[in-house]
N, C-alpha and C positions, 0 to 999 in steps of 0.2 A: 189646174188652178192653184196658184201659189197664194197661200194666205200668210200674211205677216202678223205675227203676234206682237202686239205692243204691250210691253210690260211697264206699268207705272208704279213708282214707289209711293206707297200710301203711308202717311205718317205726319207728324208735326214738324214744322221747321223750328230752328233755334229761336227765331224771333217770336213765334207763337208761344213757345214755352216760356220765354222771358216775360211776355205780356201777362200770361196767366199767373206767373209767380209774383209779379208786381201787384196785380189785383188781389191775390190772396194775402200778400203782405199788408196792403192797405186795409183790407177787411179785418185782419187780425189786430192791427193797431187801433182800430175803432172799437172792436168788441172786447179786447183783453182788459182794458182798465175797468170796464163795467163788471166783468166777471170776477176780477181780483178783488174789487170792493165788496162783492157778495161773499167771498171767502172770509174776509176780515170780519164782516158783520155776523156771519154764521159762527165764527169762533167766539165772539162776545156772547152770542145767544147760548152757545154750548156751555160756556163758563157760568152764565147765570142759571141755567138749568141744573148743572152739577152742584152749584152752591145751594140751590133750593133743596135738592135731594140730601145734601149733607146737613142742612138746617133741620129737615124733618127727622133725620137720624139723631141729631143732637138733642132735639126736643124729646124724642122717645127715651133716650138715655137719661135725661133729666127726670122724666116721669118715674123711671124705675129706681134710679140711684138717689135722686133728691138734689143733685147739683150737676152742672155741666162738666164734661171731662176736661182734664188738664191738657190733653192733646187729642188730635183726631184719631190716632192709633188706638185709643181706648174704645172706639166704636167697634173695633174688630176683636180685641183681646183686653181683658182686664180681670183683676181679682178683687175689685171693689165690691163690697157687700151690696146686694140688690141688683147686681148686673145681670141682665137677662138677654144678652146679645148672642151673636153679633148683630149689630144694628145696621150694618151695611153688608151686602152679600159678597162683595169682592174687596180687594185691597183699595185703599183710599186712592181715588183717581188723581192724576196730575191734571193741571189745567190744559186747555187746548194748545198752549205753547210749550208744554213739557215741563212746567215748573210746578212746585208744590203750592197748594193753597196755604195762605197765611191765616192761622187761627190763634186767637188770643182769648183766654178766659181767666179772669173777667175782662170784659172789654172796657173801652174808655167811657162810653156813655150807655152801654147796654150790657146784658149778662155776658155776651161774647161778641167778638168781631171776626168776621170771615170775609176774606178777599182774595182776588187774584191780582198779581202785580202786572198783568198785561204782557205784551210781546217781549219787552226788554227785561222782565224779571226784576225790576227795581222800583222802589217807591216813586210815586209821581209819574210824570210823563204826559204826553198828549197823543191823540189819535189812537193808533194801535198799541202804543206804549202806556196808555192811561190805565190806572188801577180800576178794577171792577169790584165794587164794594157791595156785599149783600146787605140789604136794608131790612 
């Protein structure tokens, strides 16, 4: 008895692969904008949390020294009388976009102003470029 072995190629055709790639592309185009908007809002939340931490450190400095520091670096090192720091455990953080926080003491209408200039690193702006001001 002769038996013939029929060998079949098992796999995907080019058309099937292209259809799967198109479907994945469509799904990515629907999901990506939502995910990227979450990244932007999380950066704003991170900036607000970091500024809250800096504000707490600034208040502790003022309680010990009697006035707010001239710069944020004085939270780490200072030879001012009454200084009992460091008031922040590590170097002054950059904002989530890699820019330095803007600190002015005295502030315009408060003892100090603290802000992040947003994604563009410049005053003003809208959306992701908008300034985030500590209130």
